[in-house]
C-alpha positions in Angstrom: 34.2 -12.4 -30.1 31.3 -11.1 -32.7 27.9 -12.6 -32.8 28.8 -14.0 -36.2 31.7 -15.6 -35.0 29.4 -17.0 -32.2 26.9 -18.2 -34.5 29.5 -20.0 -36.4 31.1 -21.7 -33.6 28.2 -22.2 -31.2 25.0 -22.3 -33.1 23.4 -24.2 -30.0 24.3 -21.1 -27.6 23.0 -18.9 -30.3 19.8 -20.7 -30.7 19.4 -20.8 -26.8 19.8 -17.0 -26.6 17.2 -16.5 -29.3 14.7 -18.7 -27.8 15.4 -17.1 -24.4 14.8 -13.6 -25.9 11.7 -14.9 -27.4 10.1 -16.0 -23.9 6.7 -14.2 -23.4 6.6 -11.8 -20.1 4.6 -14.2 -18.5 7.1 -17.1 -18.6 9.7 -14.5 -17.2 7.7 -13.3 -14.2 6.6 -17.1 -13.6 10.1 -18.0 -13.3 10.8 -14.9 -10.9 7.8 -15.9 -8.7 8.9 -19.6 -8.5 12.4 -18.3 -7.0 10.7 -16.2 -4.6 8.1 -19.1 -3.4 9.2 -19.4 0.1 8.5 -15.6 0.5 5.0 -16.5 -1.1 4.5 -19.5 1.5 5.6 -17.5 4.4 2.9 -14.8 3.4 0.3 -17.6 2.9 1.1 -18.9 6.3 0.8 -15.4 8.0 -2.7 -15.1 6.3 -4.1 -18.2 7.3 -3.1 -18.4 11.0 -4.6 -15.0 11.5 -1.4 -13.3 12.9 -1.9 -10.4 10.8 -4.8 -8.7 9.0 -5.6 -10.1 5.7 -5.6 -6.8 3.8 -2.5 -7.7 2.1 -4.6 -9.9 -0.1 -6.5 -6.9 -1.4 -3.1 -5.4 -2.7 -2.3 -8.4 -4.3 -5.5 -8.4 -6.1 -4.8 -4.6 -7.3 -1.4 -5.8 -8.7 -3.2 -8.6 -10.5 -5.8 -6.4 -11.9 -3.4 -4.3 -13.1 -1.4 -6.8 -15.0 -4.6 -8.4 -16.5 -5.6 -4.7 -17.8 -2.2 -4.7 -19.5 -1.8 -7.9 -20.6 -2.2 -7.0 -24.1 0.4 -4.1 -23.9 3.2 -6.0 -22.1 6.7 -5.4 -23.6 8.3 -8.0 -25.9 11.5 -6.7 -25.0 11.8 -5.9 -21.3 13.8 -2.8 -19.9 17.0 -4.1 -18.9 17.4 -1.4 -15.9 14.3 -2.8 -14.3 15.1 -6.4 -15.2 18.7 -6.3 -13.8 17.2 -4.7 -10.5 14.6 -7.7 -10.3 17.4 -10.3 -10.8 19.6 -8.4 -8.0 16.8 -8.4 -5.9 15.5 -12.0 -6.3 19.2 -13.2 -5.4 19.4 -11.1 -2.5 16.2 -12.2 -1.0 17.3 -15.9 -1.5 20.6 -15.2 0.3 19.2 -13.1 3.0 16.7 -16.0 3.7 19.0 -18.6 4.9 22.2 -16.5 5.2 25.2 -17.2 3.4 28.9 -16.6 4.7 29.2 -13.6 6.7 25.8 -12.7 5.6 23.4 -13.4 8.8 20.0 -14.6 7.7 17.6 -11.8 7.9 14.2 -11.4 9.5 11.3 -12.8 7.3 9.3 -9.6 7.1 12.6 -7.9 5.7 13.5 -10.5 3.5 9.8 -10.3 2.2 10.3 -6.8 1.6 13.4 -7.2 -0.7 11.4 -10.3 -2.2 8.2 -8.0 -3.2 10.4 -5.3 -4.2 12.1 -7.6 -6.6 8.8 -8.6 -8.0 7.6 -5.3 -8.5 10.7 -4.4 -10.3 10.4 -7.5 -12.5 6.8 -6.4 -13.4 8.0 -2.7 -14.3 10.1 -4.3 -16.6 7.6 -5.6 -18.9 4.8 -3.1 -18.1 4.2 -0.3 -20.5 6.5 2.8 -19.9 4.0 5.0 -18.9 3.2 2.8 -15.7 4.5 4.6 -12.8 7.0 3.3 -10.6 6.3 4.5 -7.1 2.5 3.1 -7.0 3.5 -0.5 -8.4 6.3 -0.8 -5.6 3.8 0.9 -2.8 1.1 -1.7 -3.4 3.9 -4.5 -3.3 4.9 -3.3 0.0 1.3 -2.9 1.2 0.9 -6.6 0.1 3.3 -7.9 2.9 1.6 -8.9 6.2 3.0 -5.9 7.8 0.0 -4.6 10.0 0.9 -6.4 13.1 4.5 -5.2 12.9 3.4 -1.7 12.4 0.9 -2.2 15.3 3.7 -3.3 17.6 6.4 -0.8 16.8 4.4 2.6 15.5 1.0 1.8 17.4 2.1 3.4 20.7 3.4 6.6 19.2 0.5 7.1 17.3 -1.8 6.5 20.3 0.0 9.1 21.8 -0.3 11.6 19.1 -3.9 10.7 18.8 -4.8 11.2 22.6 -3.0 14.3 22.6 -4.5 16.0 19.7 -8.0 14.6 20.9 -7.0 16.8 24.2 -6.9 19.7 22.6 -10.0 19.1 20.6 -12.1 18.1 23.8 -10.5 21.0 25.7 -13.0 23.6 25.4 -16.2 21.4 26.4 -14.5 19.1 28.7 -11.7 18.9 31.4 -9.1 16.7 29.6 -5.9 15.5 31.2 -4.0 13.1 29.0 -1.8 10.0 31.1 0.0 8.3 28.6 -2.2 6.9 25.8 -5.3 7.7 28.1 -7.6 10.4 28.7 -9.1 11.7 32.0 -12.2 13.5 30.8 -14.3 15.1 33.4 -13.0 12.4 35.9 -13.8 9.5 33.5 -10.9 7.4 32.3 -11.1 6.6 28.6 -8.2 4.3 27.0 -7.1 5.1 23.3 -6.5 1.7 22.9 -4.6 -0.2 19.6 -7.5 0.2 17.1 -7.2 3.9 17.9 -3.9 4.0 16.7 -4.9 4.3 12.9 -3.0 1.6 11.6 -5.5 0.5 9.4 -6.7 3.7 8.2 -3.6 4.3 7.3 -2.7 1.1 5.5 -6.3 2.0 3.3 -5.2 5.2 2.9 -2.2 4.3 1.2 -3.8 2.0 -0.9 -6.0 4.4 -1.9 -3.2 6.4 -3.0 -1.4 4.0 -4.9 -4.5 2.4 -6.5 -5.8 5.9 -7.8 -2.3 6.9 -8.7 -1.6 4.2 -10.6 -5.4 4.3 -12.3 -4.7 7.9 -13.2 -1.0 7.4 -14.5 0.1 9.9 -11.9 4.0 10.4 -12.4 6.3 9.2 -9.7 7.3 12.7 -8.8 4.1 13.9 -8.5 2.9 11.1 -6.5 6.1 11.2 -4.1 5.0 14.9 -3.4 1.5 14.3 -2.4 2.3 11.5 0.0 2.7 13.9 3.1 -0.6 15.1 2.6 -1.8 11.4 2.3 -0.5 10.9 5.8 -1.7 14.5 7.2 -5.2 13.5 6.1 -5.1 9.7 7.7 -3.9 11.3 10.8 -6.5 13.9 10.9 -9.2 11.7 10.2 -8.0 9.2 12.9 -8.0 12.2 15.6 -11.2 13.6 14.6 -12.9 9.7 15.0 -11.2 9.3 18.3 -12.4 12.9 19.4 -15.8 12.1 18.8 -16.0 8.8 20.3 -14.5 10.3 23.6 -16.8 13.0 23.6 -19.7 10.7 23.5 -18.1 8.3 26.4 -17.4 11.3 28.6 -21.0 12.8 28.3 -21.9 9.1 29.6 -23.6 8.2 26.0 -21.5 5.6 24.8 -22.4 4.8 21.1 -24.0 1.5 20.3 -21.3 -0.9 18.7 -23.2 -0.5 15.1 -22.9 3.4 15.1 -19.3 3.2 16.6 -18.4 1.3 13.1 -20.5 3.2 11.3 -18.7 6.4 12.5 -15.5 4.9 11.7 -16.7 3.6 8.3 -18.0 7.2 7.3 -14.7 9.0 8.3 -12.6 6.4 6.6 -14.9 7.0 3.5 -14.4 10.6 3.6 -10.3 10.3 4.1 -9.9 7.9 1.3 -12.3 10.1 -1.0 -10.4 13.1 -0.2 -7.0 11.0 -0.9 -8.2 10.1 -4.4 -9.1 13.7 -5.1 -5.7 14.9 -4.1 -4.2 11.9 -6.5 -6.5 12.7 -9.2 -8.1 15.9 -9.3 -8.5 15.9 -13.2 -11.1 12.9 -12.6 -13.1 14.7 -10.2 -13.1 17.8 -12.5 -14.6 15.8 -15.6 -17.1 14.3 -13.0 -18.4 17.2 -11.0 -19.2 19.7 -14.1 -21.0 16.8 -16.2 -23.2 16.2 -12.6 -23.6 20.0 -12.3 -24.7 20.4 -15.8 -27.0 17.4 -15.9 -28.8 18.5 -12.6 -29.3 22.2 -14.0 -30.7 21.1 -17.3 -33.3 19.3 -15.2 -34.5 22.1 -13.3 -38.1 23.9 -14.3 -38.0 26.8 -16.3 
């Protein structure tokens, strides 16, 4: 049946299709958000009951800021591929949440992962074409309350790696033996506990990578090629932080709590700054020459 025939035989259907096609992007996204409401409620409960760190709210704010900045450039006609993916993902999240037929219900975190990726696909359907998809998907995943789960599953292996690498760094100055996730340094037992696993530093490092890549419009291929470097920077920064703290403990000069926190913040800033430079070197190349020329112009003759 051609569109002309359909318009003659079912004008109301055509009118409905036209009105549907003219819906603004915000309306489409609001409908999808409403369909995924159970996931948002679960995420809100995890945030309020303090069973997970609230860092996901920062990723949500970053996504909201991105959409707000692009509000005047949202596409009137969505990209059908992304829209189809968003529709399928939304239906899958609904089915997997409650289970249907032979499909068992999935854990809330797994359903949340499907839901946020579906919503990211919905955003990409209306965002300008030059918006990279991988950083948007990365921010959506980081919005999930997943730090406690990562600590449970990945915390122990990361602590073992951190302890072993710290042993190598401390060996020239101390007698060091690793026992599991602990270090015996000159006869003193120093435990590499959960905060030393670097899970939070990893979250902030990957958040920095996604946010900067989105700001610099880093294409997806280039962004994905740089992700292993991000992981190495995070792991190296956490190992250096742990080795310094253990060295002070072994020397019987433990740092005061404010110095302990300050050292962590300094190294975190260094890691995130380096990640930002890896993701957007052109931005730093524009800033640094300008600063150096300004300083040279103020030097006395």
